Each structure stands twice: as structure tokens, then as C-alpha cells.
C-alpha positions in Angstrom: -10.4 -44.0 8.2 -11.4 -43.8 4.0 -14.4 -41.5 4.5 -11.9 -39.0 6.6 -9.4 -39.3 4.3 -11.5 -38.4 1.2 -13.2 -35.6 3.4 -10.1 -33.6 4.0 -9.6 -34.6 0.0 -13.2 -32.7 -0.6 -12.3 -29.6 1.3 -8.9 -29.1 0.1 -10.6 -28.9 -3.5 -13.3 -27.3 -2.7 -11.1 -24.2 -0.7 -8.3 -24.6 -4.1 -11.7 -24.2 -6.2 -12.4 -20.9 -3.7 -9.3 -19.6 -4.1 -9.3 -20.3 -7.9 -12.5 -18.2 -8.5 -11.6 -15.9 -5.9 -8.5 -14.9 -7.7 -9.8 -14.8 -11.0 -13.0 -12.7 -9.8 -10.3 -10.3 -8.4 -7.5 -10.6 -11.0 -9.7 -10.6 -14.9 -10.2 -6.6 -14.8 -6.2 -6.7 -13.9 -5.4 -8.4 -16.8 -7.8 -7.2 -18.8 -6.5 -3.4 -18.5 -2.6 -4.9 -18.9 -3.7 -6.8 -22.3 -5.9 -3.9 -23.1 -2.5 -1.4 -22.9 -0.6 -3.4 -25.2 -3.5 -2.9 -27.9 -3.9 -0.5 -30.8 -6.3 2.2 -29.9 -8.4 0.2 -33.2 -7.8 -3.3 -31.7 -9.5 -2.4 -28.3 -12.6 -1.7 -30.3 -12.2 -5.4 -32.1 -15.6 -7.1 -32.3 -15.7 -10.1 -30.5 -12.8 -8.2 -28.1 -9.8 -11.0 -27.8 -8.0 -10.8 -24.2 -4.5 -12.2 -25.9 -3.3 -9.0 -28.6 -2.0 -10.1 -32.4 -0.2 -6.6 -32.4 1.6 -6.1 -29.2 2.7 -3.1 -29.5 4.4 -0.3 -26.9 2.6 2.6 -28.4 0.8 3.7 -25.2 3.0 3.7 -22.8 5.9 5.4 -25.2 2.9 7.5 -25.7 2.3 8.7 -21.6 6.1 8.3 -21.2 7.2 10.6 -23.5 4.7 13.4 -22.5 6.1 15.5 -19.7 2.5 16.9 -19.3 1.7 13.1 -18.1 4.8 12.6 -16.2 3.9 16.1 -14.4 0.6 14.3 -12.8 2.9 11.7 -11.5 5.5 13.9 -10.2 2.3 16.0 -8.2 1.2 12.6 -7.3 4.7 11.6 -5.5 4.9 14.3 -3.7 0.7 14.2 -2.4 0.9 10.8 -1.3 4.0 11.0 -0.1 3.6 14.1 2.1 0.3 12.7 3.0 1.5 9.9 4.4 4.6 11.3 6.4 1.9 14.0 7.7 -0.2 12.0 8.4 1.6 9.3 10.6 3.5 12.0 12.9 0.3 13.5 13.6 -1.6 10.3 14.3 1.0 8.9 16.0 0.7 11.8 19.0 -3.2 11.4 18.6 -2.8 7.2 19.0 -0.3 8.2 22.3 -2.9 10.3 23.8 -5.8 8.2 23.3 -4.1 5.5 24.1 -1.7 6.4 27.4 -3.8 9.2 28.8 -7.5 10.0 30.1 -8.8 13.3 29.3 -11.9 15.0 29.6 -14.5 14.5 26.4 -12.4 11.3 25.5 -14.8 9.7 24.0 -16.7 12.0 22.3 -13.5 13.1 20.5 -12.8 9.8 19.9 -16.7 9.7 18.3 -16.0 12.5 16.1 -12.7 10.5 14.3 -14.9 7.4 14.1 -17.8 9.7 12.3 -15.3 11.9 10.2 -14.8 8.0 8.2 -18.3 7.2 7.8 -19.2 10.8 6.1 -19.6 10.1 2.2 -16.7 12.5 0.8 -19.2 13.9 -2.0 -21.3 16.1 0.4 -17.9 17.6 1.8 -16.7 18.3 -1.6 -18.4 22.0 -1.4 -17.9 23.1 1.8 -14.0 22.1 1.5 -14.1 23.5 -1.9 -15.2 27.3 -0.6 -12.9 26.4 2.9 -9.8 26.1 0.8 -10.9 29.0 -1.2 -10.8 31.1 1.2 -7.8 29.9 2.4 -6.0 30.8 -0.4 -5.3 27.4 -1.0 -6.9 26.4 -4.5 -4.6 24.8 -6.8 -2.2 24.1 -4.3 -0.1 21.6 -3.2 -1.2 22.6 0.8 -4.6 22.4 -0.3 -4.5 19.5 -1.9 -2.5 17.7 0.8 -4.4 18.9 4.2 -7.8 17.6 1.9 -6.2 14.6 1.8 -5.3 14.5 5.1 -8.8 15.0 6.7 -9.7 11.3 5.2 -6.5 9.1 6.3 -5.8 11.1 9.4 -9.4 9.2 11.2 -7.9 5.6 10.0 -4.7 6.1 11.4 -5.5 7.7 14.4 -7.7 4.7 14.9 -5.2 2.3 13.7 -2.8 3.4 15.7 -4.2 3.8 18.9 -5.2 0.1 18.6 -1.6 -0.8 18.0 -0.6 1.0 20.5 -2.9 -0.6 23.4 -1.3 -3.7 22.8 1.5 -2.9 23.6 2.7 -3.1 27.4 2.4 0.1 29.8 5.0 -0.7 31.3 7.4 -0.4 28.4 6.8 3.6 28.4 6.5 3.8 32.3 9.7 2.4 33.1 11.6 4.9 31.0 9.4 7.8 32.5 10.7 6.6 36.3 14.1 7.2 35.1 13.8 10.9 34.3 12.7 10.8 30.8 9.6 12.6 29.4 6.8 11.6 27.6 8.1 12.8 24.5 11.0 10.6 24.6 9.1 7.8 25.6 6.6 7.8 22.7 9.8 7.8 20.5 12.6 6.2 21.5 10.1 3.3 23.1 6.8 3.2 21.1 7.8 4.1 17.8 10.6 2.1 17.5 8.5 -1.4 18.5 5.8 0.1 15.9 7.1 -0.5 12.8 4.6 -3.1 11.8 1.4 -0.8 12.8 3.5 2.4 11.5 3.9 0.5 7.6 0.2 -0.5 7.4 -0.7 2.9 8.1 1.5 4.1 5.9 0.8 2.0 3.0 -2.8 2.5 3.7 -2.5 5.9 3.9 -0.2 5.9 0.3 -3.0 3.8 -0.9 -5.6 5.7 -0.6 -3.8 9.5 -0.8 -2.3 8.2 -4.7 -5.7 7.1 -6.1 -8.5 10.0 -4.5 -9.5 11.5 -7.4 -12.6 13.6 -6.5 -11.0 16.3 -4.2 -8.1 16.5 -6.9 -10.6 17.0 -9.2 -12.4 19.5 -7.7 -9.6 21.6 -5.8 -6.8 22.2 -9.0 -7.3 23.8 -12.2 -3.9 23.8 -13.8 -2.2 20.4 -15.6 0.8 21.4 -13.2 -1.1 20.9 -10.3 -3.4 17.6 -10.9 -2.5 14.1 -10.1 -2.9 11.0 -12.1 -6.3 10.2 -11.4 -7.3 13.2 -13.2 -4.2 12.7 -16.2 -6.7 9.3 -16.7 -9.9 11.1 -17.1 -8.0 13.6 -19.3 -7.2 11.2 -21.9 -11.2 11.1 -22.6 -11.1 13.2 -25.3 -14.5 14.9 -26.5 -14.6 12.1 -29.4 -12.6 9.7 -29.3 -11.3 7.6 -26.2 -8.0 6.5 -25.8 -8.1 3.5 -24.0 -4.8 2.2 -24.9 -3.3 5.2 -23.0 -5.9 5.2 -20.4 -5.0 1.7 -19.4 -1.2 1.6 -19.3 -1.1 5.6 -17.9 -3.5 3.2 -14.7 -0.8 0.5 -15.1 1.6 2.8 -14.6 -0.1 4.5 -11.4 -0.9 1.1 -9.9 3.3 0.1 -10.3 4.0 2.7 -7.1 0.8 0.8 -4.9 1.9 -2.7 -6.1 5.9 -2.3 -5.1 4.9 -0.4 -1.7 2.3 -3.7 -1.2 4.9 -5.8 -2.0 8.2 -5.0 -0.4 6.0 -4.8 3.1 3.3 -7.3 3.2 4.3 -8.4 5.6 4.4 -6.2 8.0 1.2 -4.6 6.3 -1.1 -8.0 6.8 0.9 -8.4 10.8 0.3 -4.6 11.3 -2.9 -4.6 10.4 -4.0 -7.8 12.6 -1.5 -6.8 15.5 -4.7 -3.4 15.2 -7.4 -5.1 14.7 -7.1 -7.7 17.9 -7.6 -4.6 20.1 -9.9 -2.5 17.5 
């Protein structure tokens, strides 16, 4: 009995130690980023570097929040990320409903194409999409950026929502159809309201991907009034100097919307991911 208790205690200590190491490994860069944002730019280059600053300063945050151009980057990120999230959810719901509830020719082939798009490295698509966006007259516009982001958010959203709809009994929507309702009515009045955990999971993930996207935001925009937060952070790197404290302050400010979104919907986000994974 005593040996069993010691084994359980040893297992608990091992698990706790593993969690602490994992938390430190994941959290230390963020803590260092937060610390740097409160330092003066001269203190950033102090040797040896110190995690705790001696001259606690909000100057970096004041510089970011007092600059209209930097604020414009945040507004642009909100416009793009929220638009991508709403449009991705709408299209994904329709596509997932079709995949989950209907059989049609080339269904497996279409599904394979959607999965394949996720496997393609984004860097290989920069030139083709740049040419396409310019040809459509969407260069340096919100629609050009939004539609491009959706190319990368839609495949995951469709896969996740299809898996989530597969977990819902067909009798739910079929019972409504028996009463004379259309498929459209069954989808929006029955399936969508009970799919909120899945929608939240897909929505939060989509928002994060669009908010943090850098490569296409850099390629498809030209002026400061269209650029987003990741590009704004990069623009703080001057030719002869780096404003590291402002870069870290802007990174912290840019992380807040994603962090708030995750904390607000944490339970539904994790629940939606695991529900979809059961049938994925």
C-alpha cells in the first residue's frame, strides 16, 4: 500500500514538473517580450540582459498609441480579420452542410482538393496570388487581402465544420424537413444554433490566422492606410536602428485581441476542437 502511494506521489510530481517545464518553455518568450516593452531602448541592449527592468517606462506604449499611423494598422487588422472570420464561417457552414448531408459526384475529389490546399506552403503561392489580385484590380484593397486570407482559412473551417456536423444526428434536420421545411431552414434553424461550440472554435482560429498573417499582407499592400499590425511591427525596424521596445509594445497590443477572444471562448473553443476531432 505504501509503495502504491509513493508511486502515485511520484507520478504527480513528474506530471507537475513536466507542466512547469512546458509552461516556462512556452511562456518565457512572452514574459521577456512584456519586460522589453517596459524598458527604454538603451536598456534593451544592456549587457548582461536583465529580465526585470530598473527603469519601468510606458514610453513605448505612448509612442505606439500616440501615432495615428500605428493606430491605422490596428484598424486595418480588425477590418480584415473580422471580415475574414464572418465570411469564412458563412461559406464553411454551407460547404460543410453539403459535405455532411449530401452525396454528389466527385465529392471525394473535391474534399481531397480542399485538404491539399492546406498542405501547400503559402510562400509558393505568393507570386500567383499577387498576379491574380493585380489582374482583378484588388491590389492594396481590403477585398484583395480578405479574399486571399480566406484561401487559407476556408479549408480548415470546412473540414472542422464538416466533422462537427457529422457528430449531429441526421434525424434533427430530417424531422424538420418532414414538416415541410427546406434544407436552408433546417440548416439555419436547427443545425447552426446547436453548433455554436464548433463555430466558436473555427471563428477563433480563423481570426487568429488572419490577424497574425504577415506574408500576403506585406505582398498585397503598398500604403500605410492598408497595412496591418504585423507589417506595422516590421516597419519599426529602421535602416540604422531597431525600436525594440516599441516593437515589443506593439506585439503586446497586437496580442490582446486574440488573447481576449481566446479567454472569452476558451471552453467553447476547446470543446469545439475536441468535438470535431472525434469524427475527423
